[in-house]
N, CA, C and O atoms as a printed pandas DataFrame, in Angstrom:
     atom_number atom_name residue_name chain_id  residue_number  x_coord  y_coord  z_coord
0              1         N          GLY        A               1   -4.807   13.008   -1.043
1              2        CA          GLY        A               1   -3.952   11.868   -0.877
2              3         C          GLY        A               1   -2.492   12.256   -1.044
3              4         O          GLY        A               1   -2.170   13.422   -1.272
4              5         N          PHE        A               2   -1.637   11.293   -0.933
5              6        CA          PHE        A               2   -0.218   11.522   -1.148
6              7         C          PHE        A               2    0.439   10.242   -1.636
7              8         O          PHE        A               2   -0.119    9.152   -1.506
8              9         N          LEU        A               3    1.620   10.388   -2.192
9             10        CA          LEU        A               3    2.358    9.281   -2.775
10            11         C          LEU        A               3    3.517    8.879   -1.878
11            12         O          LEU        A               3    4.297    9.724   -1.440
12            13         N          ILE        A               4    3.621    7.597   -1.610
13            14        CA          ILE        A               4    4.795    7.036   -0.942
14            15         C          ILE        A               4    5.522    6.263   -2.032
15            16         O          ILE        A               4    5.072    5.192   -2.442
16            17         N          SER        A               5    6.632    6.795   -2.499
17            18        CA          SER        A               5    7.280    6.191   -3.664
18            19         C          SER        A               5    8.179    5.009   -3.314
19            20         O          SER        A               5    8.506    4.212   -4.194
20            21         N          ASN        A               6    8.582    4.876   -2.066
21            22        CA          ASN        A               6    9.423    3.754   -1.658
22            23         C          ASN        A               6    9.141    3.463   -0.188
23            24         O          ASN        A               6    9.651    4.152    0.696
24            25         N          LEU        A               7    8.337    2.452    0.068
25            26        CA          LEU        A               7    7.935    2.136    1.443
26            27         C          LEU        A               7    9.115    1.859    2.361
27            28         O          LEU        A               7    9.116    2.292    3.513
28            29         N          GLU        A               8   10.104    1.153    1.872
29            30        CA          GLU        A               8   11.237    0.762    2.721
30            31         C          GLU        A               8   12.027    1.979    3.198
31            32         O          GLU        A               8   12.368    2.063    4.378
32            33         N          THR        A               9   12.322    2.914    2.309
33            34        CA          THR        A               9   13.076    4.100    2.726
34            35         C          THR        A               9   12.186    5.105    3.447
35            36         O          THR        A               9   12.678    5.869    4.277
36            37         N          TRP        A              10   10.897    5.124    3.153
37            38        CA          TRP        A              10    9.965    6.034    3.821
38            39         C          TRP        A              10    9.807    5.657    5.285
39            40         O          TRP        A              10    9.734    6.529    6.151
40            41         N          GLY        A              11    9.755    4.365    5.563
41            42        CA          GLY        A              11    9.495    4.004    6.943
42            43         C          GLY        A              11    9.652    2.545    7.292
43            44         O          GLY        A              11    8.923    2.040    8.145
44            45         N          GLY        A              12   10.581    1.849    6.659
45            46        CA          GLY        A              12   10.820    0.455    7.024
46            47         C          GLY        A              12   11.401    0.365    8.427
47            48         O          GLY        A              12   12.425    0.986    8.712
48            49         N          VAL        A              13   10.765   -0.397    9.304
49            50        CA          VAL        A              13   11.198   -0.464   10.709
50            51         C          VAL        A              13   11.592   -1.880   11.142
51            52         O          VAL        A              13   11.703   -2.152   12.338
52            53         N          MET        A              14   11.800   -2.766   10.194
53            54        CA          MET        A              14   12.026   -4.162   10.546
54            55         C          MET        A              14   13.466   -4.471   10.944
55            56         O          MET        A              14   13.769   -5.600   11.329
56            57         N          GLY        A              15   14.335   -3.508   10.859
57            58        CA          GLY        A              15   15.707   -3.718   11.308
58            59         C          GLY        A              15   16.659   -4.031   10.170
59            60         O          GLY        A              15   16.265   -4.459    9.085
60            61         N          GLU        A              16   17.929   -3.798   10.465
61            62        CA          GLU        A              16   18.976   -4.009    9.468
62            63         C          GLU        A              16   19.032   -5.474    9.049
63            64         O          GLU        A              16   18.978   -6.374    9.888
64            65         N          GLY        A              17   19.139   -5.699    7.765
65            66        CA          GLY        A              17   19.235   -7.050    7.242
66            67         C          GLY        A              17   17.903   -7.728    6.981
67            68         O          GLY        A              17   17.875   -8.838    6.449
68            69         N          HIS        A              18   16.786   -7.082    7.346
69            70        CA          HIS        A              18   15.477   -7.689    7.094
70            71         C          HIS        A              18   15.213   -7.718    5.597
71            72         O          HIS        A              18   15.473   -6.742    4.894
72            73         N          ASP        A              19   14.700   -8.833    5.116
73            74        CA          ASP        A              19   14.366   -8.994    3.703
74            75         C          ASP        A              19   12.883   -8.688    3.516
75            76         O          ASP        A              19   12.031   -9.537    3.781
76            77         N          TYR        A              20   12.581   -7.490    3.066
77            78        CA          TYR        A              20   11.190   -7.096    2.859
78            79         C          TYR        A              20   10.565   -7.869    1.705
79            80         O          TYR        A              20   11.252   -8.290    0.774
80            81         N          TYR        A              21    9.262   -8.045    1.783
81            82        CA          TYR        A              21    8.438   -8.645    0.726
82            83         C          TYR        A              21    8.769  -10.111    0.469
83            84         O          TYR        A              21    8.623  -10.583   -0.658
84            85         N          GLU        A              22    9.206  -10.826    1.475
85            86        CA          GLU        A              22    9.484  -12.250    1.323
86            87         C          GLU        A              22    8.284  -13.063    1.803
87            88         O          GLU        A              22    7.509  -12.616    2.649
88            89         N          ARG        A              23    8.151  -14.241    1.257
89            90        CA          ARG        A              23    7.040  -15.134    1.594
90            91         C          ARG        A              23    6.947  -15.332    3.104
91            92         O          ARG        A              23    7.946  -15.614    3.766
92            93         N          GLY        A              24    5.747  -15.182    3.636
93            94        CA          GLY        A              24    5.507  -15.406    5.049
94            95         C          GLY        A              24    5.851  -14.243    5.959
95            96         O          GLY        A              24    5.578  -14.306    7.158
96            97         N          ASN        A              25    6.442  -13.182    5.427
97            98        CA          ASN        A              25    6.823  -12.031    6.251
98            99         C          ASN        A              25    5.662  -11.075    6.455
99           100         O          ASN        A              25    4.838  -10.876    5.563
100          101         N          LEU        A              26    5.608  -10.488    7.639
101          102        CA          LEU        A              26    4.759   -9.337    7.905
102          103         C          LEU        A              26    5.703   -8.150    7.968
103          104         O          LEU        A              26    6.526   -8.058    8.880
104          105         N          ASP        A              27    5.594   -7.245    7.015
105          106        CA          ASP        A              27    6.482   -6.088    6.946
106          107         C          ASP        A              27    5.753   -4.864    7.484
107          108         O          ASP        A              27    4.620   -4.587    7.090
108          109         N          ILE        A              28    6.405   -4.132    8.385
109          110        CA          ILE        A              28    5.799   -2.963    9.020
110          111         C          ILE        A              28    6.576   -1.721    8.621
111          112         O          ILE        A              28    7.807   -1.708    8.623
112          113         N          PHE        A              29    5.831   -0.681    8.279
113          114        CA          PHE        A              29    6.412    0.598    7.877
114          115         C          PHE        A              29    5.733    1.695    8.683
115          116         O          PHE        A              29    4.536    1.615    8.961
116          117         N          THR        A              30    6.484    2.710    9.055
117          118        CA          THR        A              30    5.901    3.851    9.740
118          119         C          THR        A              30    6.594    5.105    9.242
119          120         O          THR        A              30    7.816    5.133    9.093
120          121         N          GLY        A              31    5.821    6.128    8.987
121          122        CA          GLY        A              31    6.402    7.358    8.470
122          123         C          GLY        A              31    5.413    8.500    8.571
123          124         O          GLY        A              31    4.268    8.324    8.988
124          125         N          ARG        A              32    5.875    9.660    8.184
125          126        CA          ARG        A              32    5.035   10.852    8.243
126          127         C          ARG        A              32    4.547   11.233    6.863
127          128         O          ARG        A              32    5.216   11.002    5.856
128          129         N          GLY        A              33    3.382   11.814    6.843
129          130        CA          GLY        A              33    2.803   12.324    5.606
130          131         C          GLY        A              33    2.059   13.603    5.909
131          132         O          GLY        A              33    1.999   14.031    7.062
132          133         N          PRO        A              34    1.491   14.217    4.891
133          134        CA          PRO        A              34    0.747   15.451    5.105
134          135         C          PRO        A              34   -0.559   15.176    5.850
135          136         O          PRO        A              34   -1.059   14.051    5.843
136          137         N          CYS        A              35   -1.101   16.199    6.486
137          138        CA          CYS        A              35   -2.416   16.069    7.113
138          139         C          CYS        A              35   -3.441   15.820    6.015
139          140         O          CYS        A              35   -3.381   16.433    4.950
140          141         N          LEU        A              36   -4.368   14.930    6.276
141          142        CA          LEU        A              36   -5.391   14.577    5.298
142          143         C          LEU        A              36   -6.723   15.185    5.702
143          144         O          LEU        A              36   -6.958   15.460    6.878
144          145         N          ASP        A              37   -7.595   15.395    4.720
145          146        CA          ASP        A              37   -8.908   15.984    4.980
146          147         C          ASP        A              37   -9.848   15.023    5.691
147          148         O          ASP        A              37  -10.802   15.456    6.337
148          149         N          GLY        A              38   -9.597   13.750    5.583
149          150        CA          GLY        A              38  -10.458   12.753    6.199
150          151         C          GLY        A              38   -9.699   11.455    6.361
151          152         O          GLY        A              38   -8.501   11.392    6.085
152          153         N          PRO        A              39  -10.389   10.416    6.807
153          154        CA          PRO        A              39   -9.717    9.134    7.001
154          155         C          PRO        A              39   -9.300    8.523    5.663
155          156         O          PRO        A              39   -9.928    8.772    4.633
156          157         N          VAL        A              40   -8.239    7.725    5.691
157          158        CA          VAL        A              40   -7.812    7.000    4.497
158          159         C          VAL        A              40   -8.835    5.903    4.238
159          160         O          VAL        A              40   -9.093    5.071    5.108
160          161         N          CYS        A              41   -9.416    5.901    3.043
161          162        CA          CYS        A              41  -10.402    4.867    2.727
162          163         C          CYS        A              41  -10.151    4.239    1.362
163          164         O          CYS        A              41  -10.915    3.374    0.936
164          165         N          SER        A              42   -9.105    4.654    0.677
165          166        CA          SER        A              42   -8.793    4.085   -0.628
166          167         C          SER        A              42   -7.288    4.064   -0.830
167          168         O          SER        A              42   -6.557    4.852   -0.229
168          169         N          MET        A              43   -6.831    3.150   -1.686
169          170        CA          MET        A              43   -5.403    3.076   -1.954
170          171         C          MET        A              43   -5.161    2.422   -3.295
171          172         O          MET        A              43   -5.980    1.652   -3.798
172          173         N          LYS        A              44   -4.014    2.749   -3.859
173          174        CA          LYS        A              44   -3.523    2.118   -5.085
174          175         C          LYS        A              44   -2.131    1.589   -4.766
175          176         O          LYS        A              44   -1.231    2.364   -4.442
176          177         N          LEU        A              45   -1.950    0.287   -4.855
177          178        CA          LEU        A              45   -0.677   -0.366   -4.570
178          179         C          LEU        A              45   -0.027   -0.717   -5.904
179          180         O          LEU        A              45   -0.636   -1.392   -6.734
180          181         N          ILE        A              46    1.213   -0.260   -6.114
181          182        CA          ILE        A              46    1.877   -0.417   -7.408
182          183         C          ILE        A              46    3.244   -1.059   -7.215
183          184         O          ILE        A              46    4.008   -0.665   -6.334
184          185         N          SER        A              47    3.541   -2.044   -8.039
185          186        CA          SER        A              47    4.887   -2.606   -8.111
186          187         C          SER        A              47    5.519   -2.105   -9.400
187          188         O          SER        A              47    4.836   -1.976  -10.415
188          189         N          ASP        A              48    6.823   -1.819   -9.370
189          190        CA          ASP        A              48    7.477   -1.380  -10.604
190          191         C          ASP        A              48    7.892   -2.562  -11.477
191          192         O          ASP        A              48    8.381   -2.363  -12.589
192          193         N          GLY        A              49    7.705   -3.776  -10.994
193          194        CA          GLY        A              49    7.962   -4.961  -11.798
194          195         C          GLY        A              49    9.418   -5.275  -12.044
195          196         O          GLY        A              49    9.733   -6.079  -12.922
196          197         N          SER        A              50   10.315   -4.663  -11.292
197          198        CA          SER        A              50   11.739   -4.913  -11.526
198          199         C          SER        A              50   12.249   -6.028  -10.624
199          200         O          SER        A              50   11.574   -6.442   -9.682
200          201         N          GLY        A              51   13.416   -6.492  -10.918
201          202        CA          GLY        A              51   14.058   -7.509  -10.099
202          203         C          GLY        A              51   13.909   -8.892  -10.694
203          204         O          GLY        A              51   13.063   -9.110  -11.561
204          205         N          PRO        A              52   14.725   -9.831  -10.235
205          206        CA          PRO        A              52   14.708  -11.181  -10.790
206          207         C          PRO        A              52   13.422  -11.941  -10.461
207          208         O          PRO        A              52   13.003  -12.804  -11.233
208          209         N          HIS        A              53   12.804  -11.637   -9.350
209          210        CA          HIS        A              53   11.530  -12.260   -8.955
210          211         C          HIS        A              53   10.534  -11.134   -8.726
211          212         O          HIS        A              53   10.120  -10.870   -7.598
212          213         N          HIS        A              54   10.158  -10.476   -9.817
213          214        CA          HIS        A              54    9.364   -9.258   -9.685
214          215         C          HIS        A              54    7.957   -9.503   -9.164
215          216         O          HIS        A              54    7.381   -8.614   -8.536
216          217         N          GLY        A              55    7.390  -10.661   -9.399
217          218        CA          GLY        A              55    6.026  -10.921   -8.964
218          219         C          GLY        A              55    5.940  -11.167   -7.475
219          220         O          GLY        A              55    6.792  -11.846   -6.901
220          221         N          TRP        A              56    4.916  -10.619   -6.848
221          222        CA          TRP        A              56    4.713  -10.888   -5.430
222          223         C          TRP        A              56    3.230  -10.867   -5.106
223          224         O          TRP        A              56    2.443  -10.180   -5.758
224          225         N          TYR        A              57    2.865  -11.628   -4.089
225          226        CA          TYR        A              57    1.480  -11.756   -3.662
226          227         C          TYR        A              57    1.290  -10.934   -2.397
227          228         O          TYR        A              57    2.028  -11.097   -1.425
228          229         N          CYS        A              58    0.308  -10.059   -2.412
229          230        CA          CYS        A              58    0.004   -9.227   -1.244
230          231         C          CYS        A              58   -1.310   -9.692   -0.633
231          232         O          CYS        A              58   -2.339   -9.732   -1.308
232          233         N          ASN        A              59   -1.270  -10.041    0.641
233          234        CA          ASN        A              59   -2.489  -10.439    1.341
234          235         C          ASN        A              59   -3.334   -9.228    1.706
235          236         O          ASN        A              59   -4.525   -9.171    1.397
236          237         N          TYR        A              60   -2.703   -8.259    2.369
237          238        CA          TYR        A              60   -3.453   -7.083    2.805
238          239         C          TYR        A              60   -2.514   -5.929    3.103
239          240         O          TYR        A              60   -1.306   -6.109    3.258
240          241         N          VAL        A              61   -3.096   -4.743    3.180
241          242        CA          VAL        A              61   -2.404   -3.541    3.630
242          243         C          VAL        A              61   -3.269   -2.934    4.721
243          244         O          VAL        A              61   -4.460   -2.699    4.515
244          245         N          GLU        A              62   -2.676   -2.680    5.880
245          246        CA          GLU        A              62   -3.398   -2.023    6.965
246          247         C          GLU        A              62   -2.755   -0.663    7.198
247          248         O          GLU        A              62   -1.546   -0.562    7.405
248          249         N          VAL        A              63   -3.574    0.375    7.163
249          250        CA          VAL        A              63   -3.095    1.745    7.334
250          251         C          VAL        A              63   -3.625    2.286    8.653
251          252         O          VAL        A              63   -4.828    2.239    8.911
252          253         N          THR        A              64   -2.724    2.803    9.491
253          254        CA          THR        A              64   -3.097    3.445   10.746
254          255         C          THR        A              64   -2.672    4.898   10.661
255          256         O          THR        A              64   -1.526    5.197   10.326
256          257         N          THR        A              65   -3.593    5.803   10.962
257          258        CA          THR        A              65   -3.280    7.233   10.917
258          259         C          THR        A              65   -3.622    7.877   12.251
259          260         O          THR        A              65   -4.529    7.444   12.962
260          261         N          THR        A              66   -2.872    8.923   12.567
261          262        CA          THR        A              66   -3.138    9.723   13.759
262          263         C          THR        A              66   -2.462   11.071   13.577
263          264         O          THR        A              66   -1.731   11.281   12.609
264          265         N          GLY        A              67   -2.700   11.949   14.475
265          266        CA          GLY        A              67   -2.090   13.273   14.437
266          267         C          GLY        A              67   -2.364   13.982   15.746
267          268         O          GLY        A              67   -3.023   13.432   16.628
268          269         N          PRO        A              68   -1.860   15.207   15.880
269          270        CA          PRO        A              68   -2.099   15.965   17.106
270          271         C          PRO        A              68   -3.603   16.180   17.326
271          272         O          PRO        A              68   -4.294   16.713   16.458
272          273         N          HIS        A              69   -4.090   15.767   18.473
273          274        CA          HIS        A              69   -5.495   15.936   18.853
274          275         C          HIS        A              69   -6.446   15.216   17.899
275          276         O          HIS        A              69   -7.601   15.614   17.751
276          277         N          VAL        A              70   -5.960   14.159   17.252
277          278        CA          VAL        A              70   -6.772   13.369   16.327
278          279         C          VAL        A              70   -6.720   11.919   16.793
279          280         O          VAL        A              70   -5.633   11.381   17.000
280          281         N          PRO        A              71   -7.875   11.277   16.962
281          282        CA          PRO        A              71   -7.845    9.883   17.392
282          283         C          PRO        A              71   -7.219    8.987   16.318
283          284         O          PRO        A              71   -7.245    9.306   15.129
284          285         N          CYS        A              72   -6.670    7.885   16.758
285          286        CA          CYS        A              72   -6.064    6.905   15.865
286          287         C          CYS        A              72   -7.166    6.242   15.030
287          288         O          CYS        A              72   -8.228    5.903   15.552
288          289         N          ARG        A              73   -6.903    6.061   13.734
289          290        CA          ARG        A              73   -7.848    5.370   12.849
290          291         C          ARG        A              73   -7.106    4.282   12.094
291          292         O          ARG        A              73   -5.931    4.429   11.759
292          293         N          GLN        A              74   -7.805    3.194   11.831
293          294        CA          GLN        A              74   -7.226    2.099   11.062
294          295         C          GLN        A              74   -8.138    1.758    9.892
295          296         O          GLN        A              74   -9.362    1.852    9.987
296          297         N          GLN        A              75   -7.518    1.363    8.795
297          298        CA          GLN        A              75   -8.254    0.922    7.612
298          299         C          GLN        A              75   -7.549   -0.316    7.072
299          300         O          GLN        A              75   -6.344   -0.294    6.821
300          301         N          LEU        A              76   -8.295   -1.379    6.898
301          302        CA          LEU        A              76   -7.759   -2.617    6.349
302          303         C          LEU        A              76   -8.175   -2.723    4.886
303          304         O          LEU        A              76   -9.359   -2.650    4.557
304          305         N          PHE        A              77   -7.192   -2.894    4.021
305          306        CA          PHE        A              77   -7.439   -3.118    2.601
306          307         C          PHE        A              77   -7.082   -4.571    2.307
307          308         O          PHE        A              77   -5.904   -4.929    2.299
308          309         N          THR        A              78   -8.075   -5.402    2.069
309          310        CA          THR        A              78   -7.831   -6.790    1.704
310          311         C          THR        A              78   -7.444   -6.812    0.231
311          312         O          THR        A              78   -8.224   -6.400   -0.628
312          313         N          VAL        A              79   -6.242   -7.292   -0.060
313          314        CA          VAL        A              79   -5.744   -7.285   -1.435
314          315         C          VAL        A              79   -5.872   -8.685   -2.039
315          316         O          VAL        A              79   -6.522   -8.848   -3.072
316          317         N          GLU        A              80   -5.262   -9.700   -1.411
317          318        CA          GLU        A              80   -5.323  -11.092   -1.886
318          319         C          GLU        A              80   -5.160  -11.163   -3.401
319          320         O          GLU        A              80   -6.023  -11.682   -4.109
320          321         N          GLN        A              81   -4.037  -10.631   -3.885
321          322        CA          GLN        A              81   -3.808  -10.549   -5.326
322          323         C          GLN        A              81   -2.320  -10.577   -5.641
323          324         O          GLN        A              81   -1.502  -10.055   -4.884
324          325         N          TRP        A              82   -1.983  -11.190   -6.765
325          326        CA          TRP        A              82   -0.628  -11.115   -7.304
326          327         C          TRP        A              82   -0.427   -9.766   -7.962
327          328         O          TRP        A              82   -1.319   -9.268   -8.649
328          329         N          LEU        A              83    0.744   -9.168   -7.759
329          330        CA          LEU        A              83    1.190   -8.018   -8.525
330          331         C          LEU        A              83    2.323   -8.550   -9.391
331          332         O          LEU        A              83    3.486   -8.544   -8.987
332          333         N          ALA        A              84    1.975   -9.004  -10.569
333          334        CA          ALA        A              84    2.921   -9.676  -11.464
334          335         C          ALA        A              84    2.333   -9.710  -12.868
335          336         O          ALA        A              84    1.116   -9.733  -13.046
336          337         N          LEU        A              85    3.205   -9.713  -13.848
337          338        CA          LEU        A              85    2.753   -9.792  -15.235
338          339         C          LEU        A              85    2.546  -11.232  -15.687
339          340         O          LEU        A              85    1.848  -11.481  -16.670
340          341         N          ASP        A              86    3.153  -12.185  -14.969
341          342        CA          ASP        A              86    3.055  -13.585  -15.372
342          343         C          ASP        A              86    2.081  -14.396  -14.518
343          344         O          ASP        A              86    2.026  -15.620  -14.634
344          345         N          ARG        A              87    1.325  -13.728  -13.672
345          346        CA          ARG        A              87    0.311  -14.385  -12.834
346          347         C          ARG        A              87   -0.990  -13.592  -12.922
347          348         O          ARG        A              87   -0.971  -12.365  -13.023
348          349         N          SER        A              88   -2.099  -14.288  -12.883
349          350        CA          SER        A              88   -3.400  -13.623  -12.923
350          351         C          SER        A              88   -3.539  -12.708  -11.707
351          352         O          SER        A              88   -3.189  -13.131  -10.605
352          353         N          PRO        A              89   -4.019  -11.505  -11.848
353          354        CA          PRO        A              89   -4.701  -10.892  -12.993
354          355         C          PRO        A              89   -3.780  -10.201  -13.999
355          356         O          PRO        A              89   -4.244   -9.354  -14.762
356          357         N          HIS        A              90   -2.498  -10.537  -14.020
357          358        CA          HIS        A              90   -1.535  -10.041  -15.015
358          359         C          HIS        A              90   -1.419   -8.524  -15.004
359          360         O          HIS        A              90   -1.562   -7.872  -16.038
360          361         N          GLY        A              91   -1.159   -7.968  -13.825
361          362        CA          GLY        A              91   -0.982   -6.528  -13.680
362          363         C          GLY        A              91   -0.113   -6.209  -12.479
363          364         O          GLY        A              91    0.103   -7.052  -11.608
364          365         N          LEU        A              92    0.381   -4.982  -12.445
365          366        CA          LEU        A              92    1.276   -4.547  -11.369
366          367         C          LEU        A              92    0.597   -3.580  -10.411
367          368         O          LEU        A              92    1.265   -2.946   -9.594
368          369         N          THR        A              93   -0.720   -3.460  -10.501
369          370        CA          THR        A              93   -1.456   -2.504   -9.677
370          371         C          THR        A              93   -2.653   -3.179   -9.020
371          372         O          THR        A              93   -3.348   -3.983   -9.643
372          373         N          ALA        A              94   -2.882   -2.844   -7.765
373          374        CA          ALA        A              94   -4.090   -3.273   -7.051
374          375         C          ALA        A              94   -4.741   -2.019   -6.483
375          376         O          ALA        A              94   -4.100   -1.259   -5.757
376          377         N          VAL        A              95   -5.993   -1.803   -6.805
377          378        CA          VAL        A              95   -6.742   -0.646   -6.315
378          379         C          VAL        A              95   -7.813   -1.154   -5.362
379          380         O          VAL        A              95   -8.552   -2.088   -5.677
380          381         N          ARG        A              96   -7.887   -0.535   -4.207
381          382        CA          ARG        A              96   -8.925   -0.874   -3.240
382          383         C          ARG        A              96   -9.587    0.409   -2.776
383          384         O          ARG        A              96   -8.910    1.354   -2.373
384          385         N          ASN        A              97  -10.913    0.441   -2.833
385          386        CA          ASN        A              97  -11.680    1.615   -2.437
386          387         C          ASN        A              97  -12.720    1.184   -1.412
387          388         O          ASN        A              97  -13.726    0.567   -1.762
388          389         N          ASN        A              98  -12.476    1.507   -0.153
389          390        CA          ASN        A              98  -13.401    1.187    0.932
390          391         C          ASN        A              98  -14.213    2.403    1.350
391          392         O          ASN        A              98  -14.836    2.399    2.412
392          393         N          CYS        A              99  -14.211    3.444    0.522
393          394        CA          CYS        A              99  -14.914    4.677    0.868
394          395         C          CYS        A              99  -16.420    4.454    0.841
395          396         O          CYS        A              99  -16.927    3.661    0.047
396          397         N          ASP        A             100  -17.112    5.144    1.695
397          398        CA          ASP        A             100  -18.566    5.119    1.739
398          399         C          ASP        A             100  -19.085    5.715    0.434
399          400         O          ASP        A             100  -18.775    6.862    0.110
400          401         N          SER        A             101  -19.865    4.954   -0.310
401          402        CA          SER        A             101  -20.323    5.416   -1.621
402          403         C          SER        A             101  -21.280    6.600   -1.538
403          404         O          SER        A             101  -21.534    7.252   -2.550
404          405         N          THR        A             102  -21.812    6.888   -0.360
405          406        CA          THR        A             102  -22.721    8.031   -0.232
406          407         C          THR        A             102  -21.987    9.322    0.083
407          408         O          THR        A             102  -22.581   10.399    0.041
408          409         N          SER        A             103  -20.696    9.225    0.401
409          410        CA          SER        A             103  -19.937   10.428    0.724
410          411         C          SER        A             103  -19.244   10.965   -0.515
411          412         O          SER        A             103  -19.097   10.257   -1.512
412          413         N          ALA        A             104  -18.824   12.205   -0.449
413          414        CA          ALA        A             104  -18.089   12.811   -1.560
414          415         C          ALA        A             104  -16.783   12.070   -1.793
415          416         O          ALA        A             104  -16.333   11.944   -2.931
416          417         N          VAL        A             105  -16.169   11.574   -0.712
417          418        CA          VAL        A             105  -14.915   10.839   -0.835
418          419         C          VAL        A             105  -15.130    9.562   -1.636
419          420         O          VAL        A             105  -14.252    9.156   -2.397
420          421         N          GLY        A             106  -16.280    8.929   -1.475
421          422        CA          GLY        A             106  -16.573    7.683   -2.168
422          423         C          GLY        A             106  -16.720    7.826   -3.663
423          424         O          GLY        A             106  -16.688    6.830   -4.386
424          425         N          HIS        A             107  -16.879    9.033   -4.137
425          426        CA          HIS        A             107  -17.055    9.273   -5.567
426          427         C          HIS        A             107  -15.765    9.677   -6.259
427          428         O          HIS        A             107  -15.796   10.135   -7.402
428          429         N          ARG        A             108  -14.631    9.516   -5.588
429          430        CA          ARG        A             108  -13.353    9.852   -6.210
430          431         C          ARG        A             108  -13.041    8.870   -7.331
431          432         O          ARG        A             108  -13.417    7.699   -7.271
432          433         N          SER        A             109  -12.355    9.358   -8.342
433          434        CA          SER        A             109  -11.939    8.472   -9.425
434          435         C          SER        A             109  -10.692    7.706   -8.983
435          436         O          SER        A             109  -10.053    8.059   -7.992
436          437         N          VAL        A             110  -10.359    6.664   -9.724
437          438        CA          VAL        A             110   -9.201    5.836   -9.393
438          439         C          VAL        A             110   -7.932    6.675   -9.353
439          440         O          VAL        A             110   -7.066    6.421   -8.516
440          441         N          ARG        A             111   -7.791    7.663  -10.225
441          442        CA          ARG        A             111   -6.560    8.462  -10.245
442          443         C          ARG        A             111   -6.416    9.330   -9.002
443          444         O          ARG        A             111   -5.323    9.833   -8.742
444          445         N          ASP        A             112   -7.487    9.526   -8.222
445          446        CA          ASP        A             112   -7.424   10.322   -7.004
446          447         C          ASP        A             112   -7.178    9.483   -5.754
447          448         O          ASP        A             112   -7.102   10.030   -4.654
448          449         N          LEU        A             113   -7.053    8.177   -5.900
449          450        CA          LEU        A             113   -6.856    7.319   -4.742
450          451         C          LEU        A             113   -5.461    7.488   -4.180
451          452         O          LEU        A             113   -4.553    7.936   -4.881
452          453         N          LEU        A             114   -5.286    7.133   -2.924
453          454        CA          LEU        A             114   -3.983    7.202   -2.266
454          455         C          LEU        A             114   -3.055    6.181   -2.910
455          456         O          LEU        A             114   -3.249    4.979   -2.726
456          457         N          PRO        A             115   -2.039    6.634   -3.670
457          458        CA          PRO        A             115   -1.142    5.668   -4.308
458          459         C          PRO        A             115    0.019    5.299   -3.396
459          460         O          PRO        A             115    0.584    6.156   -2.716
460          461         N          ILE        A             116    0.362    4.047   -3.389
461          462        CA          ILE        A             116    1.521    3.573   -2.639
462          463         C          ILE        A             116    2.350    2.735   -3.605
463          464         O          ILE        A             116    1.920    1.659   -4.019
464          465         N          ASP        A             117    3.521    3.214   -3.962
465          466        CA          ASP        A             117    4.414    2.447   -4.825
466          467         C          ASP        A             117    5.327    1.609   -3.947
467          468         O          ASP        A             117    5.840    2.087   -2.936
468          469         N          VAL        A             118    5.525    0.368   -4.334
469          470        CA          VAL        A             118    6.413   -0.487   -3.552
470          471         C          VAL        A             118    7.836   -0.367   -4.066
471          472         O          VAL        A             118    8.064    0.063   -5.197
472          473         N          VAL        A             119    8.783   -0.744   -3.238
473          474        CA          VAL        A             119   10.190   -0.618   -3.611
474          475         C          VAL        A             119   10.520   -1.561   -4.756
475          476         O          VAL        A             119    9.895   -2.612   -4.901
476          477         N          PRO        A             120   11.499   -1.189   -5.569
477          478        CA          PRO        A             120   11.913   -2.064   -6.667
478          479         C          PRO        A             120   12.490   -3.377   -6.147
479          480         O          PRO        A             120   12.921   -3.471   -4.998
480          481         N          GLN        A             121   12.492   -4.361   -6.991
481          482        CA          GLN        A             121   13.057   -5.675   -6.741
482          483         C          GLN        A             121   12.393   -6.392   -5.574
483          484         O          GLN        A             121   13.057   -7.016   -4.747
484          485         N          VAL        A             122   11.071   -6.289   -5.525
485          486        CA          VAL        A             122   10.352   -7.040   -4.506
486          487         C          VAL        A             122   10.433   -8.521   -4.834
487          488         O          VAL        A             122   10.482   -8.900   -6.004
488          489         N          ALA        A             123   10.445   -9.344   -3.823
489          490        CA          ALA        A             123   10.530  -10.788   -4.021
490          491         C          ALA        A             123    9.505  -11.513   -3.178
491          492         O          ALA        A             123    9.724  -12.661   -2.790
492          493         N          PHE        A             124    8.406  -10.874   -2.891
493          494        CA          PHE        A             124    7.343  -11.458   -2.083
494          495         C          PHE        A             124    6.533  -12.387   -2.966
495          496         O          PHE        A             124    6.140  -12.002   -4.067
496          497         N          SER        A             125    6.280  -13.577   -2.516
497          498        CA          SER        A             125    5.457  -14.488   -3.315
498          499         C          SER        A             125    4.562  -15.320   -2.427
499          500         O          SER        A             125    3.796  -16.146   -2.923
């Protein structure tokens, strides 16, 4: 796996002046990462909890991967969770593991999941 420490600077493509993580917005990011051994099937979404409206609700994360001579693959992670300390489940992390439990990839521990940290001062609700 690999870490994306700031989605907006890594690959925010919504244009100048776009307010990321706002209610009702669909935010799209595109960027490069290292070649992976297999398809993305797990992720850890983390908020740093900073900003005046640090809590935000994430509906889903969809990851599309491709590479030279590699077909395009998509993975949908349904999150439907607040990342906030003042809203249930009272945490800043959402972990989703869609890996096949019979594969070696499916037996990875939570610390081995693909982590994605969100940018500070998110205001998505």
